[in-house]
C-alpha positions in Angstrom: 54.1 165.0 139.1 57.5 163.7 139.7 60.5 164.8 137.0 63.5 163.2 136.4 66.1 164.5 134.5 66.8 161.6 132.5 69.9 163.2 130.5 70.7 166.5 131.8 70.9 168.1 135.4 69.6 172.0 134.9 72.0 174.2 136.8 69.9 176.3 139.0 69.4 179.8 137.6 66.4 181.5 138.8 65.9 185.0 139.3 64.7 188.1 141.1 66.0 191.1 143.2 63.4 192.2 145.6 60.9 190.7 146.9 57.4 192.1 147.5 54.0 190.5 148.4 51.3 190.1 145.0 47.9 189.3 144.7 46.5 186.9 142.2 45.4 188.9 139.5 42.0 187.6 137.8 42.7 186.4 134.5 40.5 188.8 132.8 42.0 191.3 134.1 41.8 194.8 131.6 45.8 194.9 131.1 45.5 191.5 129.8 49.2 190.9 130.6 48.9 188.5 133.3 49.0 184.8 132.7 47.5 182.4 135.2 48.4 178.5 135.1 47.2 175.8 137.3 49.6 173.5 139.0 48.5 170.6 140.8 51.9 170.6 143.3 53.0 173.8 145.5 56.3 174.9 145.0 58.9 172.4 147.1 62.5 174.1 145.9 64.3 176.3 143.3 67.0 173.6 142.9 65.8 170.9 140.4 69.1 169.6 140.9 68.8 168.5 144.1 66.8 165.4 144.5 64.4 166.6 146.7 63.6 169.4 144.6 63.0 167.6 141.5 59.2 168.6 140.7 57.8 169.3 137.5 56.7 172.7 139.5 60.1 173.4 140.2 61.2 172.7 137.1 58.4 174.8 135.5 59.4 177.9 137.7 63.0 177.5 137.1 62.6 177.4 133.6 61.2 180.9 133.5 64.1 182.4 135.1 66.7 180.9 133.4 68.5 180.8 129.7 71.3 178.1 128.5 73.0 177.3 125.4 69.5 175.5 124.1 66.1 174.6 124.7 63.6 172.0 123.0 60.4 172.8 120.9 57.6 171.0 121.1 58.5 168.5 117.9 60.4 167.7 119.9 63.7 169.6 118.4 66.8 170.9 119.7 67.0 174.7 119.1 70.4 176.5 119.9 69.6 179.4 122.2 72.1 181.8 119.7 70.9 184.7 121.9 72.9 183.6 124.6 75.7 182.1 123.1 76.9 179.1 121.0 79.2 176.0 121.2 81.1 173.5 118.8 83.4 170.6 118.2 86.9 172.1 117.7 88.6 168.7 117.5 87.9 165.2 117.2 90.8 163.8 118.5 91.1 164.3 121.6 87.3 165.0 121.5 87.0 168.6 122.7 83.6 171.0 122.5 84.4 174.7 123.1 81.3 176.9 124.8 81.2 180.9 123.9 79.3 183.2 126.1 77.6 186.1 124.4 79.4 189.5 125.4 77.3 191.8 127.3 75.2 189.2 128.9 73.8 189.9 133.0 72.0 188.5 135.5 69.1 190.1 137.2 71.5 192.2 139.5 73.8 193.5 136.8 76.6 191.2 137.5 78.3 190.4 134.0 77.9 186.4 132.8 80.5 184.7 131.9 82.1 181.6 131.3 83.4 181.4 134.9 79.7 181.1 135.4 79.7 178.0 133.8 82.2 176.1 135.7 79.4 175.4 138.7 78.4 172.7 136.3 81.3 170.6 136.4 81.7 170.8 140.5 78.0 168.8 140.7 78.9 166.4 138.0 82.2 165.5 138.4 82.5 162.9 140.8 86.1 163.1 140.3 86.7 166.9 141.2 84.2 166.0 144.4 86.7 163.5 145.2 89.8 166.1 144.6 88.3 168.3 146.2 87.5 166.4 149.3 83.8 167.2 149.1 82.8 163.3 149.2 82.1 160.4 147.2 79.4 160.8 145.5 79.0 156.8 144.7 78.7 156.7 148.8 75.7 155.0 149.5 75.8 156.2 153.3 77.3 160.1 153.2 76.0 162.5 150.8 78.8 164.5 148.8 79.1 168.4 149.2 77.1 169.0 146.5 73.7 166.7 146.7 73.5 166.7 143.1 71.3 164.3 140.5 74.2 164.9 138.2 76.8 162.5 139.0 77.3 159.1 137.6 75.8 160.8 133.6 78.0 160.8 130.1 79.8 163.4 131.0 80.9 162.0 134.6 82.2 158.9 132.9 83.7 160.7 130.2 85.2 164.3 130.5 89.6 164.7 131.7 91.0 167.3 132.9 89.4 170.7 134.3 87.4 172.8 132.0 89.7 175.6 130.3 88.6 179.2 130.4 90.0 181.3 127.7 92.2 184.5 128.2 89.0 186.7 128.0 86.8 184.1 130.2 84.0 184.2 127.6 84.9 180.7 126.7 85.1 177.5 128.1 86.6 174.1 126.5 85.6 170.4 127.6 87.8 167.6 126.5 86.2 163.8 126.8 88.3 161.2 126.7 86.1 159.4 123.4 83.1 160.9 120.9 80.1 161.0 123.2 76.9 160.9 122.7 74.3 163.3 122.8 77.5 165.5 123.5 75.2 168.7 122.6 73.0 168.1 125.8 75.9 167.7 127.9 76.3 171.4 127.4 77.3 172.9 130.9 74.6 175.8 132.6 75.3 179.1 133.6 74.9 179.8 137.1 75.2 183.2 139.1 78.7 181.9 141.2 79.0 185.1 142.7 75.6 184.7 144.4 76.4 181.5 145.8 79.9 182.8 147.3 78.0 185.7 149.0 75.6 183.1 150.4 78.7 180.8 151.1 80.2 183.7 153.5 76.5 184.5 155.2 75.3 187.2 153.2 71.4 188.4 153.1 71.1 190.7 150.5 72.3 191.9 146.9 75.8 193.2 147.0 77.6 196.2 144.9 79.1 195.7 141.4 82.8 195.5 142.7 81.9 192.9 145.7 80.3 190.5 142.8 83.3 190.6 140.3 85.6 189.9 143.2 83.2 186.9 144.7 83.5 185.8 140.9 86.9 186.2 140.7 87.3 184.2 144.3 85.3 181.1 143.0 87.1 180.8 139.8 90.4 181.0 141.8 88.8 178.3 144.2 87.7 176.1 141.4 90.8 175.7 140.3 92.4 175.1 143.5 90.2 172.7 144.6 89.7 174.7 147.7 87.7 172.4 150.1 86.9 175.3 152.2 84.8 177.3 150.0 83.6 174.7 147.9 81.9 173.1 151.1 80.2 176.3 152.1 79.2 176.8 148.4 78.0 173.4 148.4 76.0 173.7 151.8 74.0 176.3 150.3 73.3 175.0 146.8 72.3 171.6 148.5 69.9 173.2 151.5 69.1 177.1 150.6 67.1 176.5 148.0 64.7 174.4 149.6 62.2 177.0 150.0 58.6 176.9 150.0 57.3 180.0 150.6 59.1 183.9 149.1 58.5 187.0 150.7 60.1 190.1 151.5 62.1 188.4 154.2 63.8 185.7 152.1 67.3 185.8 150.8 67.3 187.9 147.3 70.4 185.9 146.8 68.6 182.9 145.9 67.1 184.4 143.1 69.7 186.1 141.2 68.9 184.9 137.8 69.2 185.6 133.6 65.4 184.5 132.5 62.8 186.5 131.3 60.9 186.7 134.8 62.1 186.9 138.2 60.2 185.6 141.1 58.6 187.9 143.2 56.6 185.6 145.7 55.5 181.9 146.6 52.7 181.4 149.2 53.2 178.4 151.0 51.5 175.8 149.2 49.8 178.3 146.9 50.3 181.0 144.3 53.5 181.6 142.6 54.3 185.1 141.1 56.9 186.2 138.5 57.3 189.6 136.9 59.2 190.8 133.8 63.0 190.6 134.7 63.8 194.3 133.6 67.6 193.4 132.6 66.1 191.0 130.0 64.2 193.4 128.6 66.9 195.6 127.7 69.2 192.8 127.3 68.4 189.4 126.7 69.5 185.9 127.3 66.5 184.4 125.2 63.9 185.5 123.2 61.7 188.4 124.2 58.4 187.9 125.4 55.7 189.2 123.7 53.4 191.6 126.3 53.2 189.4 129.1 54.4 190.9 132.0 53.4 188.3 134.9 53.1 184.8 135.7 51.4 182.9 138.2 51.0 179.1 138.9 48.1 178.9 141.1 47.9 175.6 143.0 44.6 173.5 142.1 44.8 169.8 142.6 41.0 168.8 141.9 40.9 168.6 137.8 37.2 169.7 138.2 37.7 172.8 139.9 40.2 173.4 137.4 38.1 173.3 134.6 35.7 175.7 136.6 38.1 178.5 137.4 39.1 178.0 133.6 35.5 178.4 132.7 35.0 181.6 135.4 38.5 182.8 133.8 39.9 183.0 137.0 42.7 180.9 135.5 44.5 181.3 131.7 46.0 177.9 131.6 45.2 174.3 132.8 47.2 171.1 132.1 47.2 169.3 135.0 45.8 165.9 136.0 42.7 166.1 134.1 39.8 163.2 134.6 36.8 162.4 132.1 34.5 165.0 134.0 36.9 167.9 133.7 38.1 167.2 130.1 34.1 167.4 129.2 34.1 170.6 131.6 36.8 171.9 129.3 35.3 171.0 126.6 31.7 173.0 127.1 33.4 176.0 128.1 32.9 178.9 125.4 35.6 181.0 125.6 38.5 178.3 126.3 39.9 176.3 123.3 41.2 172.8 124.0 44.7 171.1 122.7 45.6 167.3 122.9 48.5 165.4 122.5 50.6 163.0 124.1 53.5 163.5 127.0 56.8 162.2 127.8 55.7 161.0 131.1 54.4 158.2 132.2 52.6 156.4 134.8 54.5 153.4 136.7 54.5 151.2 140.0 57.7 150.4 141.3 58.4 148.0 144.4 61.2 148.5 147.0 63.7 145.4 147.3 66.2 148.1 149.1 67.4 150.5 150.7 67.0 153.6 148.4 69.5 155.8 147.2 69.6 158.9 149.8 67.8 157.0 152.3 69.4 156.0 155.9 66.9 153.9 156.8 66.9 150.3 155.5 63.9 148.7 153.6 62.7 145.6 155.9 58.8 145.8 154.5 57.6 142.5 152.5 59.3 143.1 149.1 63.0 143.4 150.8 65.8 141.5 149.3 66.0 138.3 146.5 64.5 136.2 148.5 62.1 133.3 147.0 59.2 134.9 149.2 60.2 137.8 148.3 59.9 138.0 144.7 56.9 135.8 144.6 55.4 138.7 146.7 56.5 141.1 144.6 55.4 139.0 141.5 51.8 138.8 142.8 51.2 142.4 143.2 52.6 143.5 139.6 50.5 140.5 138.3 47.6 142.0 140.2 48.0 145.3 139.3 45.5 146.2 137.6 47.0 147.8 134.7 44.1 147.4 131.9 41.4 148.5 134.3 43.5 151.5 135.1 44.1 152.2 131.2 40.5 151.3 130.6 38.9 153.6 133.3 40.8 156.4 133.6 43.0 156.9 130.7 40.7 156.0 127.4 38.0 159.0 128.9 40.6 161.0 128.0 41.9 160.0 124.8 40.3 156.9 123.3 43.8 156.0 121.6 45.6 155.3 125.2 47.0 151.7 125.6 48.9 150.1 128.2 52.3 150.5 128.4 54.4 147.5 128.3 58.0 149.2 128.2 59.4 151.9 130.8 62.2 152.8 128.1 60.4 153.1 124.7 56.6 154.1 123.8 54.2 152.3 122.1 54.2 154.7 118.9 57.9 154.1 118.8 59.3 152.0 116.4 61.4 149.7 118.6 58.2 148.6 121.0 56.9 145.7 119.6 60.7 144.2 119.2 61.7 145.0 122.9 58.2 143.7 124.2 58.4 140.8 122.5 61.8 139.9 124.1 62.0 141.3 127.4 59.7 139.3 129.3 56.8 140.9 130.0 54.2 138.7 129.0 54.8 137.2 132.5 52.6 140.2 133.4 50.2 140.4 130.3 49.6 136.7 129.4 45.5 135.9 130.7 43.1 138.3 132.0 43.0 140.5 134.9 41.2 137.7 136.6 43.6 135.2 135.9 46.1 137.3 137.0 44.5 138.0 140.3 43.6 134.0 141.1 47.9 133.4 140.2 48.9 136.2 142.3 46.8 135.2 145.4 48.1 131.8 145.2 51.3 133.2 145.5 50.8 135.3 148.6 48.8 132.2 149.9 52.1 130.2 149.6 53.9 132.5 151.9 51.2 134.0 154.8 47.6 132.8 155.5 46.7 136.4 155.7 46.4 139.3 153.6 49.8 141.1 153.2 50.4 144.4 153.8 51.6 146.5 151.5 52.1 150.9 152.2 52.2 152.4 148.6 53.1 156.0 147.5 51.3 158.0 145.3 50.7 162.0 145.3 48.8 164.7 147.0 45.5 164.0 148.8 43.6 166.3 146.4 44.7 164.5 143.3 41.8 163.4 142.1 42.8 161.3 138.9 45.3 159.6 141.2 42.6 158.5 144.1 40.4 157.2 141.6 42.9 155.1 140.7 43.7 153.7 144.1 40.4 152.6 144.3 41.5 150.4 141.9 44.4 149.0 143.1 42.8 148.8 146.9 40.2 146.7 145.1 42.6 144.4 143.2 44.7 144.1 146.0 42.0 143.1 148.2 40.8 139.6 145.6 44.7 139.2 145.3 45.5 139.0 149.0 47.1 142.3 149.9 45.8 145.1 152.0 47.0 147.8 150.4 47.7 151.0 152.0 47.7 154.2 150.1 47.2 157.7 151.5 47.5 160.7 149.7 50.5 162.1 151.1 51.4 166.1 150.9 55.1 166.7 149.5 55.0 163.1 148.6 57.8 163.3 145.9 60.2 164.5 148.8 59.8 160.8 150.3 60.1 158.5 147.6 63.7 157.6 149.4 61.7 156.5 152.8 62.0 153.1 153.5 58.4 152.8 154.7 57.0 152.6 151.4 57.0 149.4 149.8 55.4 150.3 146.6 55.3 153.8 144.6 52.4 155.1 141.9 53.8 158.3 140.0 55.0 159.6 136.9 58.5 159.8 135.1 59.1 162.5 132.6 61.6 163.3 130.5 63.5 166.7 129.8 65.6 166.1 126.9 66.1 163.0 124.6 69.1 160.8 124.4 71.1 157.8 123.9 70.5 156.4 127.1 66.7 157.2 127.5 65.3 155.9 130.7 67.6 153.2 131.7 69.3 155.7 134.3 66.0 155.2 136.2 67.9 151.7 136.7 71.3 151.6 137.4 72.6 150.7 141.0 74.3 154.3 141.8 71.4 156.0 139.7 70.3 158.8 141.9 66.6 158.4 140.7 66.8 154.4 141.4 64.3 154.7 144.3 63.9 151.0 144.7 67.3 149.6 146.5 67.8 147.4 143.7 71.4 146.4 142.3 71.9 143.9 138.7 75.1 144.1 137.5 73.6 143.4 134.0 71.5 146.7 134.0 74.9 148.5 135.1 77.0 147.4 132.2 74.0 147.8 129.4 73.4 151.7 131.3 77.3 152.3 130.9 77.4 151.0 127.8 74.4 153.4 126.3 76.8 156.1 127.8 79.7 155.3 126.3 79.6 155.9 123.0 77.4 156.6 119.9 75.5 153.5 119.1 73.5 152.2 116.0 69.7 151.7 116.7 70.1 147.8 116.7 73.2 147.9 119.2 70.6 150.5 121.4 67.8 148.1 121.0 70.0 145.2 122.0 71.5 147.2 125.4 67.3 147.9 125.9 66.2 144.8 126.2 69.1 143.5 128.2 67.5 146.4 131.1 64.1 145.4 130.5 64.6 141.6 131.0 66.5 141.6 134.2 64.2 144.4 135.4 61.5 141.4 135.0 63.5 138.8 136.4 63.9 141.1 139.5 60.0 142.3 139.5 60.8 145.5 140.9 58.5 147.5 138.2 56.1 147.8 135.6 54.8 150.7 133.3 51.4 151.6 133.3 50.1 154.3 130.8 51.8 157.1 128.7 50.0 160.4 129.4 47.6 161.7 127.5 48.5 165.9 126.6 44.9 167.5 127.6 45.2 171.5 127.7 42.3 174.0 128.9 43.8 177.5 127.2 41.8 180.7 127.3 40.8 181.4 124.1 42.1 184.6 123.6 45.8 183.6 124.9 47.9 183.0 121.5 50.5 180.2 120.9 50.1 177.8 124.0 51.7 174.8 122.4 52.3 171.9 124.9 55.5 169.9 124.2 56.3 166.3 125.2 59.1 167.2 127.1 59.3 168.7 130.3 58.5 171.8 130.8 55.2 170.8 128.7 53.4 173.9 128.7 56.0 176.6 129.3 58.6 175.8 127.0 57.5 178.8 124.5 56.3 181.3 127.0 58.3 184.2 125.3 55.5 183.6 122.1 52.5 184.1 124.3 50.4 187.0 123.7 46.7 188.2 123.8 44.3 189.1 121.7 41.1 191.5 121.6 
């Protein structure tokens, strides 16, 4: 499942010194200190702030390996992590926020954590810094900047002024903005082991001693304030590329896994099991909540829902929260040694249509939906008219949650207060009026206006063994055939890294939130937004997205901007939401305090509370 960090880019803070091969321990091992979690996607990288690695499983693994200033609980409510540090507004005019790292915190290699480790957040989120250091223009559609970051263009980038200022003892960092900004709390800088990045930029492939680590950190601090292009470019190359690993073993550079989390990465089998073990330094000097007896966390790839449910029955796994089917949910409920936990998530299934070259793509898009000619808009309209959203909800999602309903807003969920107001005025009625059959007939008429034969559409949707998505694609192909489309929709391994590829005309996947902010999902659709895979550019959307990030707005003002964005999306005919994901988690009945949350990371957000009972 694709994860978009809609409001906050988390800086890599992964862990582990020393890597050894680890076998998968059975869930019913006598020690009861291992938790095995099912994932439907394999690890594709360790830096979720880089677009190609921005996947849910990657984020889950990173979350276990790093702590920062806050996290979200399952309310969802923002919880300050005062074990790591604290933050506060120290001036309203000018608007300044101070972030303080608690003394004595250390990285997994023993290096002290200081506010210097917060400075990389500025590098990967400030377009002005990238330009000033000669690292490239993040707004360029042709050349990627030195740090290929998802963080550019957000509220921080738009409103920070000057360079962040370190305190004399280097334990505090003060950031100044041009005005009071919305969501200032969740724009906190994330800690990153800058000494490890410096070592890798210099070609080192092993952990270094304490003196070398402190010297490397000092070198980064000096280079940061001097806009040192040479060192920053070398670090950017490492940050953008070297974390793109799919396998971890004894030969992997351990500098990649220096972190401050409760766990450190031990091994990753390509397309298979991910194993994390306790970080010894977290046990004695934690940067966040202490764990409760769980010594090992493993993610096991099972991308078939029925097989995952059977594995839980066999007690080979402890937690299953993939993309369940009706059959697998029935299996979960029939397991005497398991408990089933329900709820709603912040993920929503959607269909996107390509208009032009996507952000990050080097190839022009020339497929049937390209551009804004009448033919292209008619074909896009026809495709969205025929898309079997009602059938998908009825046949695929209602068996999981009878309360599932078709979703008609890509920004507001059906049970949110503004949903009715926004869907009444957005123009989505163009795709909801009539019956599925009448919409298919209207779609066919539009297709035949431009083509005597069926129009071929290449649709990207996920891994081949994702049962639920595969079932959805059967419905899509059938509806497409009735409406004059030949839908080519093969399962693709590593699909998330191909979202910018111009060979795909349409994409069906899920977006999910990691935080709650004023922009909401608006950041998916602006011209320069790094997650805009559509190649669509609309000045009104850009203006509304910019206003949402400019200053705190009233509820009425937010609704006005959301409505503008949705009207333009439907006028441009580029996307439709389908359904909010129901949350169905099966867990070992002896594993306590599994409390899935709506935001990502959904399952592991409170892993430190997990414990086994006899």
